[in-house]
C-alpha positions as CSV (number, residue, x, y, z in Angstrom):
1,M,19.5,11.0,-25.9
2,K,17.0,12.8,-27.9
3,F,13.4,13.1,-26.7
4,G,12.2,11.9,-30.3
5,T,13.7,8.4,-29.3
6,V,11.1,7.9,-26.5
7,S,7.9,6.2,-28.0
8,P,4.6,7.8,-27.4
9,K,3.5,4.4,-25.7
10,S,6.2,4.9,-23.1
11,R,5.1,8.5,-22.1
12,A,2.2,7.4,-20.2
13,N,4.4,5.3,-17.9
14,F,6.7,8.2,-16.9
15,I,6.8,9.2,-13.3
16,Y,8.7,12.1,-11.9
17,G,9.9,13.7,-8.5
18,R,12.3,12.3,-6.1
19,S,10.0,10.7,-3.6
20,P,7.7,8.8,-5.9
21,V,10.6,7.8,-8.1
22,K,12.6,6.4,-5.1
23,S,9.5,4.5,-3.9
24,S,9.0,3.0,-7.4
25,I,12.6,1.8,-7.5
26,E,12.4,0.2,-4.1
27,A,9.2,-1.5,-5.4
28,N,11.1,-2.7,-8.5
29,K,8.8,-0.9,-10.9
30,V,11.3,1.2,-12.7
31,K,12.8,0.3,-16.1
32,K,15.0,3.3,-16.7
33,L,16.1,6.4,-14.9
34,Y,16.5,9.8,-16.6
35,L,18.6,12.2,-14.4
36,Q,19.3,15.8,-15.1
37,K,23.1,16.4,-15.9
38,G,24.7,17.4,-12.7
39,F,22.3,15.4,-10.6
40,S,23.9,15.0,-7.1
41,D,21.5,12.9,-5.0
42,E,24.0,10.0,-4.6
43,S,21.6,8.0,-2.5
44,L,19.0,7.8,-5.3
45,I,21.8,6.9,-7.8
46,K,23.2,4.2,-5.5
47,L,19.6,2.7,-5.0
48,A,19.1,2.6,-8.9
49,R,22.3,0.9,-9.3
50,T,21.6,-1.5,-6.6
51,K,18.4,-2.4,-8.4
52,N,20.2,-2.7,-11.6
53,V,18.2,0.2,-13.2
54,S,19.6,1.8,-16.3
55,I,20.6,5.4,-15.8
56,E,21.1,8.2,-18.3
57,F,21.9,11.8,-17.7
58,V,20.0,14.2,-19.9
59,D,19.4,18.0,-20.4
60,N,16.6,19.7,-18.4
61,S,14.6,20.2,-21.5
62,V,14.2,16.3,-21.9
63,L,12.9,16.0,-18.3
64,V,10.6,18.9,-18.9
65,S,9.1,17.2,-21.9
66,L,8.9,13.6,-20.3
67,S,7.2,15.1,-17.2
68,K,4.9,17.3,-19.4
69,N,6.2,20.5,-17.6
70,G,5.9,18.9,-14.2
71,N,8.0,19.6,-11.1
72,H,10.6,16.8,-11.9
73,Q,13.2,17.8,-9.4
74,G,15.8,16.5,-11.8
75,V,14.6,13.0,-12.1
76,V,12.1,11.1,-14.3
77,A,11.7,7.3,-14.5
78,E,10.1,5.0,-17.2
79,A,8.1,2.7,-14.8
80,E,5.9,-0.2,-15.3
81,E,2.3,0.5,-16.1
82,Y,0.2,0.8,-12.9
83,K,-1.3,-2.6,-11.9
84,Y,-4.6,-2.1,-10.2
85,S,-5.7,-4.7,-7.6
86,T,-9.1,-6.4,-7.5
87,L,-11.8,-6.0,-5.0
88,E,-11.3,-9.5,-4.0
89,D,-7.5,-8.9,-3.3
90,I,-8.5,-6.0,-1.0
91,L,-11.0,-8.1,0.9
92,K,-8.5,-10.8,1.2
93,G,-6.1,-8.5,2.8
94,C,-8.8,-7.4,5.2
95,A,-9.5,-11.0,6.3
96,G,-8.6,-11.4,10.0
97,K,-8.2,-7.7,10.9
98,K,-10.7,-6.5,13.5
99,Q,-11.0,-3.0,12.1
100,P,-10.2,-3.0,8.4
101,L,-11.0,0.3,6.7
102,I,-11.7,0.8,2.9
103,L,-12.2,4.1,1.1
104,I,-14.7,4.5,-1.9
105,L,-14.3,7.3,-4.3
106,D,-17.4,8.4,-6.3
107,E,-16.1,10.1,-9.5
108,I,-13.2,12.2,-8.0
109,E,-12.0,14.2,-11.1
110,D,-8.8,16.1,-10.1
111,P,-5.5,14.1,-10.1
112,H,-4.0,16.3,-7.4
113,N,-7.0,15.4,-5.1
114,L,-6.6,11.8,-5.8
115,G,-2.8,11.8,-5.2
116,A,-3.4,13.7,-1.9
117,I,-6.2,11.2,-0.9
118,I,-3.9,8.2,-1.5
119,R,-1.2,9.9,0.7
120,S,-3.8,10.2,3.5
121,C,-4.9,6.6,3.0
122,D,-1.2,5.4,3.4
123,A,-0.9,7.6,6.7
124,F,-4.2,6.3,8.2
125,G,-3.6,2.7,7.4
126,V,-6.5,2.3,4.8
127,D,-6.5,-1.2,3.5
128,G,-7.7,-0.4,0.0
129,I,-9.3,2.3,-2.3
130,I,-12.2,1.6,-4.6
131,L,-12.8,3.8,-7.6
132,K,-14.9,3.8,-10.8
133,N,-13.2,2.7,-14.0
134,R,-15.0,5.7,-15.9
135,N,-16.1,9.3,-15.2
136,Q,-13.2,9.5,-12.7
137,V,-9.5,10.3,-12.8
138,Q,-7.5,7.3,-12.9
139,I,-3.8,6.7,-11.9
140,N,-1.4,8.9,-14.0
141,S,1.9,10.6,-13.4
142,T,0.4,13.6,-11.5
143,V,-1.4,11.3,-9.1
144,V,1.7,9.3,-8.5
145,K,3.8,12.6,-8.0
146,V,1.4,14.0,-5.5
147,S,1.1,10.8,-3.6
148,T,4.8,11.1,-2.9
149,G,5.3,7.3,-3.0
150,A,2.2,6.3,-1.1
151,I,0.7,4.9,-4.4
152,D,3.3,1.8,-3.9
153,H,1.8,1.1,-0.4
154,V,-1.9,1.4,-0.9
155,K,-4.1,-1.2,-2.8
156,I,-6.4,0.4,-5.4
157,C,-9.0,-1.4,-7.4
158,Q,-11.5,-0.3,-10.3
159,V,-15.1,-1.2,-10.4
160,S,-17.7,-0.6,-12.9
161,N,-20.4,0.1,-10.4
162,V,-20.0,1.4,-6.9
163,S,-23.3,0.3,-5.6
164,N,-22.5,-3.3,-6.6
165,A,-19.1,-2.8,-4.9
166,I,-20.9,-1.7,-1.7
167,R,-23.1,-4.7,-1.9
168,S,-20.0,-7.0,-2.0
169,L,-18.6,-5.1,1.1
170,K,-21.7,-5.4,3.0
171,E,-21.9,-9.2,2.2
172,A,-18.2,-9.2,3.8
173,G,-19.5,-7.6,7.0
174,F,-18.6,-4.0,6.3
175,W,-20.6,-0.8,7.4
176,I,-20.8,1.9,4.9
177,Y,-20.4,5.4,5.9
178,A,-21.0,8.2,3.4
179,S,-19.9,11.8,3.7
180,D,-22.5,14.4,2.5
181,G,-23.4,17.9,3.4
182,S,-27.1,16.9,3.5
183,A,-26.5,14.8,6.6
184,K,-28.1,15.5,9.9
185,T,-25.4,13.7,11.9
186,N,-21.8,15.1,12.3
187,Y,-18.9,12.6,11.5
188,D,-17.7,12.6,15.2
189,Q,-21.2,11.7,16.6
190,V,-21.1,8.1,15.3
191,K,-19.1,5.0,16.3
192,Y,-17.0,3.3,13.5
193,D,-17.2,-0.2,14.9
194,G,-16.0,-3.2,12.9
195,P,-15.2,-3.2,9.2
196,T,-15.7,0.2,7.8
197,A,-16.0,1.6,4.4
198,L,-16.0,5.4,3.8
199,V,-17.5,6.9,0.7
200,V,-16.4,10.5,-0.4
201,G,-18.0,12.0,-3.5
202,S,-16.8,14.2,-6.6
203,E,-15.6,17.9,-6.0
204,G,-18.7,19.2,-8.0
205,N,-21.7,16.9,-7.4
206,G,-20.9,14.9,-4.4
207,I,-22.1,11.4,-3.8
208,S,-24.7,10.1,-6.1
209,R,-28.2,9.5,-4.9
210,L,-28.1,5.7,-5.4
211,V,-24.8,5.4,-3.3
212,L,-26.2,7.6,-0.6
213,E,-29.2,5.3,-0.5
214,N,-27.2,2.2,-0.2
215,S,-25.0,3.5,2.6
216,D,-25.8,2.6,6.3
217,F,-24.9,6.0,7.7
218,V,-24.6,9.5,6.2
219,V,-22.5,12.0,8.2
220,K,-21.0,15.5,7.5
221,I,-18.2,17.6,8.7
222,P,-19.8,20.8,10.3
223,M,-18.8,24.1,8.6
224,L,-18.5,27.2,10.9
225,G,-17.1,29.7,8.3
226,Y,-18.4,31.5,5.2
227,V,-17.4,28.7,2.8
228,N,-19.7,25.8,3.2
229,S,-17.4,23.0,1.9
230,L,-14.0,21.6,2.1
231,N,-11.6,20.4,-0.5
232,V,-12.3,16.7,-1.0
233,S,-8.8,15.7,-0.1
234,V,-8.8,17.7,3.1
235,A,-12.2,16.4,4.0
236,T,-11.1,12.8,3.5
237,G,-8.0,13.3,5.6
238,I,-10.1,14.7,8.6
239,L,-12.7,11.7,8.3
240,L,-10.1,9.0,7.9
241,S,-8.1,10.4,11.0
242,N,-11.4,10.5,13.1
243,I,-12.2,6.9,12.1
244,R,-8.9,5.6,12.9
245,S,-8.7,7.5,16.3
246,S,-12.2,6.1,17.2
247,K,-11.3,2.4,16.6
C-alpha cells in the first residue's frame, strides 16, 4: 500500500493507538486496520478478524503519515465518522436515574484537554457531555487517542447555544453548577443533590458571563500555591470526583 492511495476524505476518520483502536473495533466502528510490519499484539489482530475487519501490514512511514506524526503504537484504523448524540438522547438516558450527571463544556480549545476530560467522564459515570458546535475543539483523532477508548462509552452532543441547553436542563429538573475562580464558595461546601450539570470553561477565558448568570451555583477549587489555576482537565476530574462521592 502507498499512502497516496488513501483519499483526503478518509484522513479525518483515522484513529491511532492501541487502546482507542481496540475500543473502536469492539464498538464495530472500524472499517480497516493498518498495522506496522512485525506488529505482534495477537489479541488485537484476533479481535479485528473476529469482527471481520480488513487488515493491512504497512511500513512505519505510512502510519506516521496517517496519524500525522502521532504516537500510533504500531496501529492506525480507518473508522466511521464520529456520530454525536443529541441533547434529547442524553436526557432520555438520564430518565429514571436518581442522580444523573451531565458535563457542559464552554469553549474548550485543546484536544488533549478534551480527550482527558472524556476519560474522566467515563471514570466517574457522567451521563453525557454538552459542547458548543463552534469556537471549541470537536472530536478528532487526537481527542480519540487521549481518551484511550472512553470516547466510545460517553454520549457527547453539540449545541449552538449553551444557555439554551442550560434552559432545557433546568426544565428537565437539573441544577446547574458552574466552576469559576470568582466564586465565593468552595466546590466541597455545597451539596449536589438530584440531577446535576457541571459547567467548566475554556482554558483562557473561563465561563462566559451569560452562562455564569444562568447557573444556579458558582463554585471554585481553592488554590494554595503560587499558581492560581489548574489545567481544565485536572480541575474537571477533581470536581466530578467530588460530585460523585457526595451523591
